[in-house]
C-alpha positions in Angstrom: 65.5 118.9 149.4 65.2 121.9 151.5 67.8 124.5 151.4 67.0 125.8 154.9 69.6 125.6 157.9 69.4 122.7 160.1 68.9 123.5 163.8 70.6 122.1 166.5 69.3 118.6 167.9 67.1 119.3 170.5 68.3 118.5 173.9 66.5 116.5 176.7 65.6 119.8 178.6 61.8 119.9 179.4 59.7 121.5 176.4 57.7 124.8 176.8 54.8 125.1 174.7 54.5 128.3 172.8 50.9 128.9 173.6 51.2 128.6 177.3 48.7 125.7 177.4 49.1 122.9 179.8 46.3 120.8 178.7 47.9 118.7 176.0 47.3 115.4 177.7 43.6 116.0 177.3 43.3 117.6 174.0 42.0 115.8 171.0 44.7 114.3 169.1 45.8 115.8 165.8 47.0 113.5 163.2 49.9 115.4 161.3 51.2 113.9 158.0 54.8 115.5 157.1 56.5 115.1 154.0 60.0 116.1 152.8 62.4 114.1 150.5 65.2 114.5 153.3 64.4 112.0 156.2 66.7 113.8 158.6 64.8 116.9 158.1 61.7 115.2 158.7 62.9 113.4 161.7 64.0 116.7 163.2 60.6 118.4 162.3 58.6 115.4 164.2 60.9 115.6 167.1 60.6 119.3 167.7 56.7 119.3 166.9 55.9 116.5 169.3 57.9 118.3 171.9 55.9 121.4 171.1 52.6 119.7 171.2 51.9 116.4 172.9 48.6 116.0 171.4 50.2 115.7 167.7 50.3 112.3 166.3 53.0 112.6 163.8 53.5 110.6 160.7 56.4 111.2 158.2 56.7 110.3 154.5 59.0 110.8 151.6 56.7 109.3 149.2 54.0 111.7 147.6 51.8 108.5 147.1 51.6 107.5 150.7 50.4 111.1 151.6 47.7 110.7 148.8 46.8 107.3 150.3 46.6 108.5 153.9 44.4 111.4 152.6 42.0 108.8 150.6 41.6 106.9 153.8 40.7 109.9 155.7 43.3 109.7 158.2 45.2 112.9 158.7 44.0 116.1 159.9 46.6 118.3 158.4 49.2 117.8 155.5 52.7 119.5 156.0 54.5 119.8 152.8 58.0 120.8 151.7 58.1 122.5 148.3 61.2 121.2 146.6 60.7 117.5 146.1 61.9 115.4 143.3 58.8 113.4 142.3 56.1 116.0 143.2 56.9 119.4 144.2 54.7 120.7 147.1 52.3 122.8 144.8 51.8 119.6 142.6 51.0 117.6 145.9 48.5 120.4 147.1 46.6 120.0 143.7 46.5 116.3 144.3 45.3 116.5 147.9 42.6 119.0 146.8 41.4 116.5 144.1 40.7 114.0 147.1 39.6 116.2 149.6 39.2 120.3 149.4 38.7 120.5 153.1 41.9 119.1 154.8 44.3 121.7 155.8 47.5 121.7 153.9 50.6 123.9 155.2 53.2 124.3 152.8 56.7 124.4 154.9 59.2 125.5 152.6 63.0 126.6 152.4 62.4 128.9 149.5 61.5 132.4 149.7 57.9 132.3 150.7 56.9 135.1 148.7 57.9 133.3 145.6 55.3 130.5 146.2 52.8 131.8 148.7 50.4 133.6 146.4 50.4 130.6 144.1 49.9 128.3 147.1 47.3 130.0 148.7 45.4 130.6 145.1 45.5 126.7 144.7 44.0 126.2 148.2 46.7 125.9 150.7 45.8 126.7 154.1 49.0 128.5 155.2 52.7 128.7 154.5 55.6 129.0 156.4 59.4 129.5 155.6 61.9 127.5 157.0 64.6 129.2 159.1 67.5 128.5 161.6 66.7 127.6 165.4 63.7 125.8 167.0 61.4 128.8 166.9 60.2 128.0 163.5 58.8 124.9 164.8 57.0 126.6 167.9 55.4 128.7 165.0 54.6 125.6 162.8 53.1 124.0 165.7 50.7 127.1 166.3 50.0 127.3 162.7 48.9 123.4 162.8 46.7 123.8 165.6 45.1 127.0 164.3 44.0 125.4 161.0 42.9 122.4 162.3 40.9 123.9 165.0 39.2 126.1 162.4 38.2 123.0 160.2 36.9 121.1 163.4 34.8 124.5 164.2 33.6 124.8 160.8 32.5 121.0 161.0 30.9 121.4 164.3 28.7 124.4 163.1 27.8 122.3 160.0 26.8 119.6 162.3 24.9 122.0 164.6 23.0 123.4 161.6 22.0 120.1 160.5 20.9 118.9 163.9 18.9 122.0 164.2 17.2 121.5 160.6 16.4 117.8 161.7 14.7 119.1 164.7 12.5 121.6 162.9 11.7 118.5 160.6 10.9 116.2 163.5 8.8 119.0 165.0 6.9 119.7 161.7 6.4 116.0 161.3 5.0 115.5 164.7 2.5 118.4 164.1 1.6 116.8 160.7 1.1 113.3 162.5 -1.1 114.8 165.1 -3.1 116.6 162.4 -3.6 113.3 160.4 -4.7 111.3 163.7 -7.2 113.9 164.4 -8.6 113.8 161.0 -8.9 110.2 161.2 -10.6 110.2 164.3 -13.2 113.3 163.6 -13.9 111.3 160.3 -14.7 108.1 162.5 -16.9 109.9 164.9 -18.9 111.5 162.1 -19.6 108.1 160.3 -20.8 106.7 163.8 -23.2 109.7 164.1 -24.3 109.9 160.4 -23.6 106.5 158.9 -22.2 108.3 155.9 -19.8 106.0 153.7 -17.9 109.4 152.7 -16.8 109.6 156.4 -15.0 106.4 156.0 -13.0 107.2 152.6 -11.9 110.6 154.7 -10.5 108.3 157.6 -8.9 105.9 155.2 -7.2 108.8 153.4 -5.9 110.4 156.7 -4.7 107.0 158.1 -2.8 106.4 154.9 -1.3 109.8 155.2 -0.5 108.8 158.6 1.4 105.9 157.7 3.4 107.7 155.1 4.5 110.2 157.6 5.3 107.4 159.9 7.7 106.1 157.5 9.5 109.3 157.3 9.8 109.2 161.1 12.6 106.8 160.5 14.5 109.1 158.2 14.5 111.8 160.7 15.9 109.7 163.6 19.2 109.8 165.1 20.2 106.9 162.6 20.2 109.3 159.5 23.9 109.0 159.4 26.3 106.3 157.7 27.2 103.8 160.4 28.6 101.1 157.6 28.8 100.8 154.0 28.4 98.0 151.5 28.8 97.6 147.9 25.8 97.2 146.4 24.4 97.3 142.7 22.6 100.6 141.9 19.9 98.4 139.9 19.3 96.3 143.1 18.5 99.6 145.2 16.3 101.0 142.6 14.1 97.6 142.3 13.8 97.4 146.0 12.8 101.2 146.3 10.2 100.2 143.5 8.8 97.3 144.9 7.7 99.4 148.1 5.3 101.2 146.1 2.1 99.7 144.4 2.4 101.3 140.9 0.9 98.6 138.6 0.6 101.4 135.7 4.0 103.0 136.4 7.2 101.9 134.7 10.8 101.7 136.1 13.9 101.7 133.8 17.4 101.3 135.0 20.3 102.2 132.8 23.9 101.5 133.0 24.0 100.2 136.7 27.2 100.6 138.6 28.5 99.0 141.9 28.1 101.9 144.4 29.3 102.0 147.8 26.7 103.3 150.2 24.9 102.5 153.3 21.9 100.3 151.8 19.0 101.4 154.2 19.9 105.1 154.0 20.3 104.9 149.9 17.1 102.8 149.6 15.2 105.4 151.9 16.3 108.5 149.5 15.2 106.2 146.3 11.8 105.1 148.1 11.3 108.9 148.7 12.1 109.9 145.0 9.7 107.1 143.9 7.1 108.4 146.1 7.5 111.8 144.8 7.4 110.7 141.2 4.2 108.6 141.5 2.4 111.3 143.6 3.4 114.2 141.2 3.5 112.3 137.9 0.5 110.0 138.4 0.0 106.5 138.4 1.5 105.8 134.9 4.8 107.7 135.3 7.9 106.5 134.0 10.9 106.5 136.5 14.6 106.0 135.4 17.4 105.4 137.3 21.1 105.2 136.0 24.8 105.9 136.6 26.7 108.9 135.5 30.4 109.6 135.5 30.7 110.7 139.1 27.2 109.4 140.7 23.7 108.4 139.7 20.3 110.1 138.8 16.5 109.4 139.1 14.3 111.0 136.8 10.6 110.9 135.6 8.5 112.0 133.0 6.0 114.1 135.2 5.2 117.6 135.2 8.8 118.6 136.9 9.7 121.4 139.0 9.7 125.0 137.9 13.4 126.4 137.9 12.5 129.0 140.5 11.3 126.7 142.9 14.3 124.1 142.7 16.2 125.9 145.3 13.7 125.4 147.8 12.3 122.0 147.5 15.0 120.5 150.0 13.6 122.8 152.9 11.7 121.4 155.4 7.7 121.6 154.7 8.1 122.8 151.2 5.4 121.0 149.2 3.1 121.9 146.2 0.2 119.6 147.8 -1.5 121.1 151.0 -2.4 117.6 151.8 0.9 116.2 152.2 3.7 116.7 154.8 6.2 118.2 152.2 9.3 116.2 153.9 10.0 113.5 151.1 12.8 115.5 149.2 14.2 116.6 152.6 14.8 112.9 153.5 16.9 113.0 150.1 18.8 115.7 151.5 19.6 114.3 154.5 20.9 110.9 153.1 22.9 112.9 150.4 24.7 114.8 153.1 25.2 111.5 155.2 27.1 110.0 152.4 29.2 113.2 151.6 27.3 113.7 148.4 26.3 116.5 146.2 22.5 116.6 145.1 21.1 118.8 142.4 17.7 119.2 140.6 17.4 119.7 136.9 14.8 118.7 134.3 14.8 115.4 132.7 14.7 115.0 128.9 10.9 114.0 129.2 10.4 117.4 131.0 10.1 115.8 134.4 12.4 116.1 137.5 15.8 114.9 137.4 17.6 114.5 140.5 21.5 113.8 140.3 24.0 112.5 143.0 27.5 113.3 142.5 30.6 112.5 144.6 29.5 108.6 144.8 31.9 106.0 145.6 31.8 103.3 142.7 33.6 99.8 143.4 35.0 97.5 140.8 33.0 94.3 140.0 34.8 91.0 140.7 33.9 88.0 138.6 
């Protein structure tokens, strides 16, 4: 329980916002989850904060488990926590929140001497801290701190989304150029065949059209739908075999190890696996062996091909990077887009067979129901 003095109950007088804004009615709502073991202090905090900011959507909790459940469901924009609580103190709750989401703002609102916990709180990932005091002015300050940390997070998210859209635009522009190049190559080869009757000209046209078809498949992966619209629980083995079936590889082999039920956008996840299969066959040859399996926090796709030198692994997700001048160099960029859309981490390493191993982490597993 907090040891701070309790301010007087607010009167019905009109509130004055500390920041002088008068546009709260049209501001984007801020979902605040506040926790304290003292319900009366929680109610008072909620009352004052709602008077300070009309755009606050307050939820109060006395149970840390309820806060963690809300964070897991992605509901709050910010967590405001007391420090002295019997089941879990504020720093322990902060650690638990950070284990679920390391980006959600977390403010420690404590009756203890702030200096006693501030350094520890900030080192463990707290966004801010504020010591409880007397009077209602503390709530105006808390409201401003809430707004500052939430708007900062939203600004970073908008910046990240803008960077991703810009990157996708560059990818699309490069792809458009490659499409035109392949179309023109096929057109020229056909014209030369008509002029000379050389059969080799038809082979060149067929190659250009095949390349054109591959890039047209990539167009979908750079469209506006490269975002998770909805997810389903799908067996990893099913996704791998569907991706494998899209490529004619009579001499290649697919091995699936330790399949798990994963929560994914099936269409996007299959695009990523198809791009990885394509990459393995192109660079590893028609007799390549591709393995797919679950890890403790995600899954991997690996092959026994030539692999990628360590000095180049940091560049392969860049738009246009390729070791084959006849290809668009966009396949692994598709994989990066799909991983970002799912909020997965993706890394490259070397497989046991010396080939490429692509690992996805942060994947949600689901229990099988029999």
